[in-house]
C-alpha positions as a Markdown table, in Angstrom:
| # | Residue | x | y | z |
|---|---|---|---|---|
| 1 | Met | 15.3 | 15.7 | 0.4 |
| 2 | Leu | 11.7 | 14.4 | -0.1 |
| 3 | Tyr | 12.2 | 11.4 | 2.2 |
| 4 | Asn | 13.9 | 13.5 | 4.8 |
| 5 | Ala | 11.0 | 16.0 | 4.7 |
| 6 | Tyr | 8.5 | 13.1 | 5.1 |
| 7 | Gln | 10.5 | 11.7 | 8.0 |
| 8 | Ala | 10.5 | 15.1 | 9.7 |
| 9 | Gln | 6.8 | 15.4 | 9.4 |
| 10 | Ile | 6.3 | 11.9 | 10.9 |
| 11 | Asp | 8.6 | 12.7 | 13.8 |
| 12 | Trp | 6.6 | 15.8 | 14.5 |
| 13 | Leu | 3.2 | 14.2 | 14.3 |
| 14 | Ser | 3.8 | 10.9 | 15.9 |
| 15 | Pro | 3.9 | 12.2 | 19.5 |
| 16 | Leu | 0.6 | 14.0 | 19.0 |
| 17 | Gln | -1.0 | 11.0 | 17.5 |
| 18 | Asp | 0.3 | 8.7 | 20.2 |
| 19 | Ser | -1.2 | 11.1 | 22.8 |
| 20 | Ala | -4.5 | 11.2 | 20.9 |
| 21 | Arg | -4.7 | 7.4 | 20.9 |
| 22 | Ser | -3.9 | 7.2 | 24.6 |
| 23 | Ala | -6.5 | 9.9 | 25.4 |
| 24 | Ala | -9.2 | 8.0 | 23.4 |
| 25 | Gly | -8.3 | 4.8 | 25.2 |
| 26 | Trp | -8.4 | 6.5 | 28.6 |
| 27 | Leu | -11.8 | 8.1 | 27.8 |
| 28 | Asp | -13.2 | 4.8 | 26.8 |
| 29 | Gln | -12.1 | 3.1 | 30.0 |
| 30 | Ala | -12.8 | 6.1 | 32.4 |
| 31 | Val | -16.4 | 6.8 | 31.3 |
| 32 | Pro | -18.8 | 3.9 | 31.8 |
| 33 | Ala | -21.2 | 3.1 | 29.0 |
| 34 | Ala | -24.1 | 3.9 | 31.3 |
| 35 | Ser | -22.8 | 7.3 | 32.3 |
| 36 | Ala | -24.8 | 10.4 | 31.4 |
| 37 | Trp | -21.5 | 11.9 | 30.2 |
| 38 | Arg | -20.9 | 9.1 | 27.7 |
| 39 | Pro | -23.0 | 10.6 | 24.8 |
| 40 | Leu | -21.3 | 14.0 | 25.3 |
| 41 | Leu | -17.7 | 12.7 | 25.5 |
| 42 | Gln | -17.8 | 9.8 | 23.0 |
| 43 | Pro | -17.6 | 12.1 | 19.9 |
| 44 | Leu | -14.4 | 13.7 | 21.3 |
| 45 | Gly | -12.9 | 10.3 | 21.8 |
| 46 | Ala | -13.9 | 9.4 | 18.3 |
| 47 | Ala | -12.2 | 12.4 | 16.9 |
| 48 | Trp | -9.0 | 11.6 | 18.9 |
| 49 | Asp | -9.1 | 8.0 | 17.6 |
| 50 | Val | -9.6 | 9.0 | 14.0 |
| 51 | Phe | -6.7 | 11.5 | 14.2 |
| 52 | Ser | -4.4 | 8.9 | 15.7 |
| 53 | Arg | -5.1 | 6.5 | 12.8 |
| 54 | Leu | -4.2 | 9.0 | 10.0 |
| 55 | Arg | -0.6 | 7.7 | 10.0 |
| 56 | Leu | 1.6 | 5.4 | 8.0 |
| 57 | Thr | 3.6 | 2.5 | 9.3 |
| 58 | His | 6.6 | 0.8 | 7.7 |
| 59 | Gln | 6.6 | -2.6 | 9.3 |
| 60 | Arg | 4.9 | -5.6 | 7.8 |
| 61 | Pro | 1.6 | -6.3 | 9.6 |
| 62 | Ala | 0.8 | -9.7 | 10.8 |
| 63 | Tyr | -1.0 | -12.0 | 8.4 |
| 64 | Gly | -3.3 | -13.0 | 11.3 |
| 65 | Ile | -3.8 | -16.5 | 10.0 |
| 66 | Thr | -3.5 | -18.9 | 12.9 |
| 67 | Ser | -6.2 | -21.4 | 11.9 |
| 68 | Val | -8.4 | -22.2 | 8.9 |
| 69 | Gln | -11.7 | -24.2 | 8.4 |
| 70 | Ala | -10.8 | -27.2 | 6.2 |
| 71 | Asp | -11.9 | -30.7 | 5.3 |
| 72 | Thr | -9.9 | -33.3 | 7.1 |
| 73 | Pro | -10.1 | -37.1 | 7.5 |
| 74 | Ala | -12.1 | -36.4 | 10.6 |
| 75 | Gly | -14.5 | -34.1 | 8.8 |
| 76 | Arg | -14.6 | -30.3 | 8.4 |
| 77 | Gln | -12.9 | -28.7 | 11.4 |
| 78 | Leu | -10.7 | -25.8 | 12.5 |
| 79 | Val | -7.0 | -26.6 | 11.7 |
| 80 | Gln | -4.1 | -24.7 | 13.3 |
| 81 | Val | -1.7 | -22.8 | 10.9 |
| 82 | Gln | 1.9 | -21.8 | 11.6 |
| 83 | Glu | 4.2 | -19.5 | 9.6 |
| 84 | Lys | 7.6 | -20.9 | 8.7 |
| 85 | Ala | 10.4 | -19.2 | 6.7 |
| 86 | Val | 11.6 | -21.8 | 4.2 |
| 87 | His | 14.1 | -19.7 | 2.3 |
| 88 | Arg | 15.4 | -16.2 | 3.0 |
| 89 | Thr | 17.3 | -13.6 | 1.0 |
| 90 | Pro | 18.0 | -9.9 | 1.9 |
| 91 | Phe | 15.1 | -8.9 | -0.2 |
| 92 | Gly | 12.4 | -11.5 | 0.4 |
| 93 | Thr | 11.4 | -14.6 | 2.3 |
| 94 | Leu | 9.7 | -17.7 | 1.0 |
| 95 | Leu | 7.1 | -18.1 | 3.7 |
| 96 | His | 5.1 | -21.3 | 4.3 |
| 97 | Phe | 1.7 | -21.4 | 6.0 |
| 98 | Glu | 2.0 | -24.9 | 7.5 |
| 99 | Arg | -1.2 | -26.6 | 8.4 |
| 100 | Ala | -1.1 | -28.8 | 11.5 |
| 101 | Asp | -3.0 | -31.7 | 10.0 |
| 102 | Leu | -1.6 | -34.1 | 7.5 |
| 103 | Pro | -3.5 | -35.7 | 4.6 |
| 104 | Ala | -4.8 | -39.2 | 5.2 |
| 105 | Ala | -2.5 | -42.1 | 4.3 |
| 106 | Asp | -4.7 | -43.0 | 1.3 |
| 107 | Gln | -5.0 | -39.4 | 0.2 |
| 108 | Pro | -2.5 | -37.6 | -2.1 |
| 109 | Pro | -0.7 | -34.5 | -0.7 |
| 110 | Arg | -2.5 | -31.2 | -1.1 |
| 111 | Pro | -1.4 | -29.3 | -4.2 |
| 112 | Arg | 1.5 | -27.0 | -3.4 |
| 113 | Val | 1.0 | -23.4 | -4.4 |
| 114 | Leu | 3.4 | -20.5 | -4.5 |
| 115 | Ile | 1.5 | -17.1 | -4.3 |
| 116 | Val | 3.7 | -14.4 | -5.9 |
| 117 | Ala | 2.7 | -11.2 | -4.1 |
| 118 | Pro | 3.0 | -7.7 | -5.6 |
| 119 | Leu | 5.9 | -5.4 | -4.7 |
| 120 | Ser | 4.0 | -2.1 | -5.3 |
| 121 | Gly | 4.1 | -0.1 | -2.1 |
| 122 | His | 2.3 | -2.5 | 0.2 |
| 123 | Phe | 3.4 | -5.7 | 2.0 |
| 124 | Ala | 2.4 | -9.2 | 0.9 |
| 125 | Thr | -0.1 | -9.2 | 3.8 |
| 126 | Leu | -2.4 | -7.4 | 1.4 |
| 127 | Leu | -3.1 | -11.0 | 0.2 |
| 128 | Ala | -4.0 | -12.4 | 3.6 |
| 129 | Asp | -7.5 | -13.2 | 2.4 |
| 130 | Thr | -6.1 | -14.9 | -0.7 |
| 131 | Val | -3.9 | -17.1 | 1.5 |
| 132 | Arg | -6.6 | -17.9 | 4.0 |
| 133 | Thr | -9.0 | -19.0 | 1.3 |
| 134 | Met | -6.3 | -21.1 | -0.6 |
| 135 | Leu | -5.3 | -22.8 | 2.7 |
| 136 | Ala | -8.6 | -24.8 | 2.8 |
| 137 | Asp | -7.4 | -27.1 | 0.0 |
| 138 | His | -3.8 | -26.3 | -0.7 |
| 139 | Asp | -0.3 | -26.3 | 0.7 |
| 140 | Val | 0.4 | -22.5 | 0.5 |
| 141 | Tyr | 3.6 | -20.5 | 0.3 |
| 142 | Ile | 4.1 | -16.8 | -0.5 |
| 143 | Thr | 6.8 | -14.4 | -1.6 |
| 144 | Asp | 7.1 | -12.2 | 1.5 |
| 145 | Trp | 8.9 | -9.2 | 0.1 |
| 146 | His | 11.1 | -7.1 | 2.5 |
| 147 | Asn | 11.0 | -3.3 | 2.9 |
| 148 | Ala | 13.9 | -1.9 | 0.8 |
| 149 | Arg | 14.6 | 0.8 | 3.4 |
| 150 | Asp | 15.6 | -2.0 | 5.8 |
| 151 | Val | 18.0 | -3.7 | 3.4 |
| 152 | Pro | 21.6 | -2.4 | 3.9 |
| 153 | Leu | 23.4 | -1.2 | 0.8 |
| 154 | Gln | 26.0 | -4.0 | 1.0 |
| 155 | His | 23.4 | -6.4 | -0.4 |
| 156 | Gly | 23.4 | -4.7 | -3.7 |
| 157 | Arg | 20.6 | -4.0 | -6.2 |
| 158 | Phe | 17.2 | -5.4 | -6.6 |
| 159 | Gly | 15.7 | -4.8 | -10.0 |
| 160 | Leu | 13.3 | -6.6 | -12.3 |
| 161 | Asp | 15.9 | -9.2 | -13.2 |
| 162 | Glu | 16.4 | -10.0 | -9.5 |
| 163 | Tyr | 12.6 | -10.2 | -8.9 |
| 164 | Val | 12.3 | -12.8 | -11.7 |
| 165 | Gln | 15.3 | -14.7 | -10.4 |
| 166 | His | 13.7 | -14.8 | -6.9 |
| 167 | Val | 10.6 | -16.4 | -8.4 |
| 168 | Ile | 12.7 | -19.0 | -10.2 |
| 169 | Asp | 14.8 | -19.7 | -7.1 |
| 170 | Phe | 11.7 | -20.0 | -4.9 |
| 171 | Leu | 10.1 | -22.5 | -7.3 |
| 172 | Ala | 13.4 | -24.5 | -7.4 |
| 173 | Val | 13.3 | -24.7 | -3.6 |
| 174 | Leu | 9.7 | -26.0 | -3.6 |
| 175 | Gly | 10.5 | -28.4 | -6.4 |
| 176 | Pro | 8.4 | -30.1 | -9.1 |
| 177 | Arg | 4.6 | -30.3 | -9.1 |
| 178 | Thr | 4.3 | -26.8 | -7.6 |
| 179 | His | 1.5 | -24.4 | -8.9 |
| 180 | Leu | 2.0 | -20.7 | -9.2 |
| 181 | Leu | -0.5 | -17.9 | -8.6 |
| 182 | Ala | 0.5 | -14.3 | -9.3 |
| 183 | Val | -1.6 | -11.3 | -8.3 |
| 184 | Cys | -1.4 | -7.9 | -10.1 |
| 185 | Gln | 2.0 | -6.4 | -10.8 |
| 186 | Pro | 4.0 | -9.7 | -10.6 |
| 187 | Cys | 2.1 | -11.3 | -13.4 |
| 188 | Val | 4.7 | -10.0 | -15.8 |
| 189 | Pro | 7.8 | -11.2 | -13.9 |
| 190 | Ala | 6.1 | -14.5 | -13.0 |
| 191 | Leu | 5.3 | -15.2 | -16.6 |
| 192 | Ala | 8.9 | -14.3 | -17.5 |
| 193 | Ala | 10.2 | -16.7 | -14.8 |
| 194 | Val | 8.1 | -19.6 | -16.1 |
| 195 | Ala | 9.2 | -18.8 | -19.7 |
| 196 | Leu | 12.9 | -18.9 | -18.7 |
| 197 | Met | 12.4 | -22.1 | -16.8 |
| 198 | Ala | 10.8 | -23.6 | -19.9 |
| 199 | Met | 13.6 | -22.4 | -22.1 |
| 200 | Asp | 16.1 | -24.2 | -19.7 |
| 201 | Asn | 13.8 | -27.3 | -19.3 |
| 202 | His | 14.0 | -26.6 | -15.6 |
| 203 | Pro | 12.7 | -29.6 | -13.5 |
| 204 | Ala | 10.7 | -27.3 | -11.3 |
| 205 | Gln | 8.6 | -25.7 | -14.0 |
| 206 | Pro | 5.2 | -25.1 | -12.3 |
| 207 | Arg | 2.3 | -27.4 | -13.2 |
| 208 | Ser | 0.0 | -24.4 | -13.6 |
| 209 | Met | 0.2 | -20.6 | -13.4 |
| 210 | Thr | -2.8 | -18.4 | -12.5 |
| 211 | Leu | -2.4 | -14.8 | -13.4 |
| 212 | Met | -4.9 | -12.5 | -11.7 |
| 213 | Ala | -5.5 | -8.9 | -12.7 |
| 214 | Gly | -2.0 | -8.3 | -14.0 |
| 215 | Pro | -0.6 | -5.8 | -16.5 |
| 216 | Val | 0.6 | -8.3 | -19.1 |
| 217 | Asp | -0.2 | -5.9 | -22.0 |
| 218 | Cys | -1.0 | -2.4 | -20.9 |
| 219 | Arg | -1.7 | -1.3 | -24.5 |
| 220 | Ile | -5.1 | -2.8 | -24.1 |
| 221 | Asn | -7.9 | -0.7 | -22.6 |
| 222 | Pro | -5.4 | 1.7 | -20.8 |
| 223 | Thr | -6.5 | 2.9 | -17.4 |
| 224 | Gln | -5.7 | 6.0 | -15.5 |
| 225 | Val | -2.7 | 4.2 | -14.0 |
| 226 | Asn | -1.4 | 3.4 | -17.5 |
| 227 | His | -1.8 | 7.0 | -18.6 |
| 228 | Leu | 0.1 | 8.2 | -15.6 |
| 229 | Ala | 2.9 | 5.8 | -16.3 |
| 230 | Thr | 3.2 | 6.9 | -20.0 |
| 231 | Gly | 2.6 | 10.6 | -19.4 |
| 232 | Lys | 6.2 | 11.4 | -18.5 |
| 233 | Pro | 9.6 | 10.0 | -19.7 |
| 234 | Ile | 11.3 | 7.6 | -17.4 |
| 235 | Glu | 13.9 | 10.3 | -16.5 |
| 236 | Trp | 11.1 | 12.3 | -14.9 |
| 237 | Phe | 10.2 | 9.4 | -12.6 |
| 238 | Glu | 13.8 | 9.1 | -11.6 |
| 239 | Gln | 14.3 | 12.8 | -10.9 |
| 240 | His | 11.0 | 13.4 | -9.1 |
| 241 | Leu | 10.0 | 10.1 | -7.4 |
| 242 | Ile | 13.2 | 8.5 | -6.3 |
| 243 | Ser | 14.7 | 9.4 | -2.8 |
| 244 | Arg | 17.5 | 8.1 | -0.6 |
| 245 | Val | 16.6 | 6.4 | 2.6 |
| 246 | Pro | 17.6 | 8.5 | 5.7 |
| 247 | Ala | 20.7 | 7.3 | 7.5 |
| 248 | Arg | 18.7 | 6.4 | 10.6 |
| 249 | His | 17.3 | 3.3 | 8.9 |
| 250 | Pro | 19.2 | 0.0 | 8.1 |
| 251 | Gly | 19.0 | 0.8 | 4.4 |
| 252 | Gly | 20.3 | 4.3 | 4.8 |
| 253 | Gly | 21.6 | 5.7 | 1.5 |
| 254 | Arg | 19.7 | 3.2 | -0.6 |
| 255 | Arg | 17.7 | 4.8 | -3.5 |
| 256 | Val | 14.0 | 3.9 | -3.3 |
| 257 | Tyr | 10.6 | 4.7 | -4.5 |
| 258 | Pro | 9.0 | 5.5 | -1.2 |
| 259 | Gly | 5.9 | 3.6 | -0.3 |
| 260 | Phe | 4.2 | 6.7 | 0.9 |
| 261 | Leu | 4.3 | 8.1 | -2.6 |
| 262 | Gln | 2.6 | 5.0 | -4.0 |
| 263 | Leu | 0.0 | 5.2 | -1.3 |
| 264 | Thr | -0.6 | 8.9 | -2.1 |
| 265 | Ala | -1.0 | 8.1 | -5.8 |
| 266 | Phe | -3.5 | 5.3 | -5.0 |
| 267 | Met | -5.6 | 7.4 | -2.6 |
| 268 | Ser | -5.6 | 10.4 | -5.0 |
| 269 | Met | -7.5 | 8.2 | -7.5 |
| 270 | Asn | -10.4 | 7.7 | -4.9 |
| 271 | Thr | -10.1 | 10.6 | -2.6 |
| 272 | Thr | -13.9 | 10.9 | -2.1 |
| 273 | Arg | -14.2 | 7.2 | -1.2 |
| 274 | His | -11.4 | 7.4 | 1.4 |
| 275 | Ala | -12.8 | 10.7 | 2.9 |
| 276 | Lys | -16.2 | 9.0 | 3.2 |
| 277 | Ala | -14.6 | 6.0 | 4.9 |
| 278 | Phe | -13.0 | 8.1 | 7.6 |
| 279 | Ala | -16.2 | 10.2 | 8.1 |
| 280 | Ser | -18.1 | 6.9 | 8.5 |
| 281 | Leu | -15.4 | 5.7 | 11.0 |
| 282 | Tyr | -15.9 | 8.8 | 13.1 |
| 283 | Glu | -19.7 | 8.3 | 13.1 |
| 284 | Asp | -19.3 | 4.6 | 14.0 |
| 285 | Leu | -17.0 | 5.4 | 16.9 |
| 286 | Ala | -19.1 | 8.3 | 18.1 |
| 287 | Thr | -22.3 | 6.2 | 18.1 |
| 288 | Gly | -20.6 | 3.1 | 19.6 |
| 289 | Asp | -20.9 | 0.9 | 16.5 |
| 290 | Ser | -17.7 | -1.0 | 17.3 |
| 291 | Glu | -18.1 | -3.8 | 14.8 |
| 292 | Ala | -18.3 | -1.4 | 11.8 |
| 293 | Ala | -15.5 | 0.7 | 13.2 |
| 294 | Gln | -13.3 | -2.4 | 13.6 |
| 295 | Arg | -13.8 | -3.4 | 10.0 |
| 296 | Thr | -12.7 | 0.0 | 8.8 |
| 297 | Cys | -9.7 | 0.1 | 11.1 |
| 298 | Ala | -8.6 | -3.3 | 10.1 |
| 299 | Phe | -8.6 | -2.3 | 6.4 |
| 300 | Tyr | -6.7 | 0.9 | 6.9 |
| 301 | Asp | -4.2 | -0.6 | 9.3 |
| 302 | Glu | -3.2 | -2.8 | 6.4 |
| 303 | Tyr | -3.6 | -0.2 | 3.7 |
| 304 | Phe | -1.4 | 2.4 | 5.6 |
| 305 | Ala | 1.4 | -0.1 | 6.1 |
| 306 | Val | 3.7 | 1.0 | 3.2 |
| 307 | Asn | 6.7 | -0.8 | 1.7 |
| 308 | Asp | 9.5 | 1.1 | 0.0 |
| 309 | Leu | 10.6 | -0.3 | -3.4 |
| 310 | Ala | 14.2 | -0.4 | -4.6 |
| 311 | Ala | 14.6 | 2.3 | -7.1 |
| 312 | Glu | 15.9 | 0.0 | -9.9 |
| 313 | Phe | 13.0 | -2.3 | -9.5 |
| 314 | Tyr | 10.4 | 0.5 | -9.7 |
| 315 | Leu | 12.1 | 2.3 | -12.6 |
| 316 | Glu | 12.6 | -0.9 | -14.6 |
| 317 | Thr | 9.0 | -2.0 | -14.0 |
| 318 | Val | 7.7 | 1.4 | -15.2 |
| 319 | Ala | 9.9 | 1.4 | -18.2 |
| 320 | Gln | 9.6 | -2.2 | -19.3 |
| 321 | Val | 6.0 | -3.1 | -18.3 |
| 322 | Phe | 4.1 | 0.2 | -18.5 |
| 323 | Gln | 6.0 | 2.2 | -21.2 |
| 324 | Arg | 7.7 | -0.2 | -23.5 |
| 325 | Tyr | 5.4 | -3.2 | -23.1 |
| 326 | Ala | 8.5 | -5.3 | -23.5 |
| 327 | Leu | 7.1 | -8.7 | -22.6 |
| 328 | Ala | 4.0 | -8.2 | -24.7 |
| 329 | Lys | 6.2 | -7.3 | -27.7 |
| 330 | Gly | 8.6 | -10.2 | -27.2 |
| 331 | Glu | 11.4 | -7.8 | -26.3 |
| 332 | Leu | 11.9 | -8.4 | -22.6 |
| 333 | Gln | 15.4 | -9.4 | -21.5 |
| 334 | Val | 16.3 | -10.9 | -18.2 |
| 335 | Gly | 20.0 | -11.3 | -17.4 |
| 336 | Gly | 20.8 | -10.5 | -21.0 |
| 337 | Arg | 18.5 | -13.2 | -22.4 |
| 338 | Arg | 15.4 | -12.5 | -24.4 |
| 339 | Val | 12.3 | -14.1 | -22.7 |
| 340 | Asp | 10.5 | -16.4 | -25.0 |
| 341 | Thr | 7.0 | -17.1 | -23.6 |
| 342 | Gly | 6.4 | -19.3 | -26.6 |
| 343 | Ala | 8.7 | -21.9 | -25.0 |
| 344 | Ile | 6.1 | -22.6 | -22.2 |
| 345 | Arg | 4.4 | -26.0 | -23.0 |
| 346 | Arg | 4.2 | -28.0 | -19.8 |
| 347 | Thr | 2.5 | -25.3 | -17.6 |
| 348 | Ala | -1.3 | -24.8 | -17.7 |
| 349 | Leu | -2.5 | -21.2 | -17.8 |
| 350 | Phe | -5.5 | -19.6 | -16.1 |
| 351 | Thr | -6.2 | -15.9 | -16.2 |
| 352 | Val | -8.6 | -13.9 | -14.1 |
| 353 | Glu | -9.9 | -10.3 | -14.7 |
| 354 | Gly | -12.4 | -8.1 | -12.8 |
| 355 | Glu | -15.2 | -6.4 | -14.7 |
| 356 | Arg | -14.7 | -3.1 | -12.9 |
| 357 | Asp | -11.0 | -3.2 | -12.5 |
| 358 | Asp | -9.7 | 0.4 | -12.9 |
| 359 | Ile | -6.0 | -0.6 | -12.4 |
| 360 | Cys | -5.6 | -3.5 | -14.7 |
| 361 | Ala | -8.5 | -3.3 | -17.2 |
| 362 | Ile | -10.2 | -6.2 | -19.0 |
| 363 | Gly | -8.0 | -7.5 | -21.8 |
| 364 | Gln | -4.6 | -6.8 | -20.2 |
| 365 | Thr | -4.2 | -10.1 | -18.4 |
| 366 | Val | -5.9 | -12.4 | -20.9 |
| 367 | Ala | -3.3 | -11.2 | -23.3 |
| 368 | Ala | -1.0 | -13.8 | -21.8 |
| 369 | His | -2.9 | -16.5 | -23.8 |
| 370 | Asp | -1.7 | -15.0 | -27.1 |
| 371 | Leu | 1.9 | -14.8 | -25.7 |
| 372 | Cys | 1.9 | -18.5 | -25.0 |
| 373 | Pro | 1.1 | -20.4 | -28.2 |
| 374 | Gly | 3.1 | -23.4 | -27.0 |
| 375 | Ile | 0.4 | -24.1 | -24.4 |
| 376 | Arg | -2.3 | -26.4 | -25.8 |
| 377 | Pro | -5.8 | -24.9 | -25.9 |
| 378 | Tyr | -7.2 | -27.4 | -23.4 |
| 379 | Met | -4.6 | -26.1 | -20.9 |
| 380 | Lys | -5.8 | -22.5 | -21.2 |
| 381 | Thr | -8.7 | -21.0 | -19.3 |
| 382 | His | -9.9 | -17.4 | -18.8 |
| 383 | His | -12.5 | -16.0 | -16.3 |
| 384 | Val | -14.0 | -12.5 | -16.1 |
| 385 | Gln | -15.6 | -11.9 | -12.7 |
| 386 | Leu | -18.6 | -9.6 | -12.9 |
| 387 | Gly | -19.2 | -6.9 | -10.4 |
| 388 | Val | -15.7 | -6.7 | -8.9 |
| 389 | Gly | -12.9 | -4.1 | -9.1 |
| 390 | His | -9.2 | -4.7 | -8.7 |
| 391 | Tyr | -9.1 | -5.9 | -5.1 |
| 392 | Gly | -12.3 | -7.9 | -5.5 |
| 393 | Val | -10.4 | -10.3 | -7.8 |
| 394 | Phe | -8.3 | -11.6 | -4.9 |
| 395 | Ser | -10.2 | -10.7 | -1.7 |
| 396 | Gly | -13.7 | -10.6 | -0.4 |
| 397 | Arg | -16.9 | -12.5 | -1.0 |
| 398 | Arg | -16.8 | -13.0 | -4.7 |
| 399 | Trp | -13.2 | -14.1 | -4.6 |
| 400 | Gln | -14.1 | -16.7 | -2.0 |
| 401 | Thr | -17.3 | -18.0 | -3.5 |
| 402 | Gln | -17.0 | -17.5 | -7.3 |
| 403 | Ile | -13.3 | -17.0 | -8.3 |
| 404 | Tyr | -11.6 | -19.3 | -5.9 |
| 405 | Pro | -13.6 | -22.4 | -6.9 |
| 406 | Arg | -12.5 | -21.9 | -10.5 |
| 407 | Val | -8.8 | -21.6 | -9.4 |
| 408 | Arg | -9.1 | -24.7 | -7.2 |
| 409 | Glu | -10.7 | -26.7 | -10.1 |
| 410 | Met | -8.0 | -25.7 | -12.5 |
| 411 | Ile | -5.2 | -26.6 | -10.0 |
| 412 | Gln | -6.8 | -30.0 | -9.3 |
| 413 | Ser | -7.2 | -30.7 | -13.0 |
| 414 | Phe | -3.4 | -30.3 | -13.7 |
| 415 | His | -2.1 | -31.7 | -10.4 |
């Protein structure tokens, strides 16, 4: 019923918002900048534009990475980038960002890196800045997760076990000497995948794993997100937050945790900030500051693109990661096997946390070091980035100038 009610509201509002966007575009074209009417009508156009943008989308946005500045044998220059699907399942695609240039004959290949993206209500494009930055020095792949509402029921379940298996399978496709970088929620399944590969002496065990701002042990410095996850029994989450996809979509009938609920939860944590952002957007549009308006629009176009999660994945993640702390307590089982993180010996470990992270607090990610006693001390590194919140760990200026150089150095050291 919840999803159907949401869909009905979207169906009712969409024509009005489409009309508002068209009207704003017409006004911008019809009234010249030099016209005396422009200062009077521009606020009206701004209001229409802002109203038209207060909507969610359910299709993955474009990564928008068509080129990257990189060092080449011919010097630093702009290199073309092309997306290629290397391996595909109903629930995710192993996507390659292929650079057009090749390393010089006397140079070793660029380190191959698999970025494991979150599956937490947004698409993997949320990590576009992570990918773009890494591309300067690495051969980059990403787990491009599909929207569960677009996956037909015939393809079965997708739970925490299946997520872990996807990481293992993607690493197997890429082969030995691959490095792994996980951001936020997937730090737990990524660590579990590497542990299972170590237990099996898998030939494609990654050379290194970088875990960034992830909930490895949520008992440490619990945040508001952690308190929300433990405030109700798992049965409450299933009864109140799980819906069936309406029949009109390819995944009709599939039980999901709707992405619009996750977005609502995130926005409720910072309602004042988001309200100010849209007030500023109106002011920028009304005064003609198109550059500032475009930055805000680009952020919210990405932020409002929501991705539904398969119900079993969401419920198992809440129960195992946020309520039972299964991996941290050595009790996590995948496919009926207990995950032994102590088996990891060949994979170097680098953890990164943000000083102001209000989603995964300081201490939750570095806990991975204690869980991996088999990794020698010289193969373990930790970094706390001052002055950044959750998103600043993997995007923005400090990620690019302060965190990324540490990641690059670690990968090069163990390549």
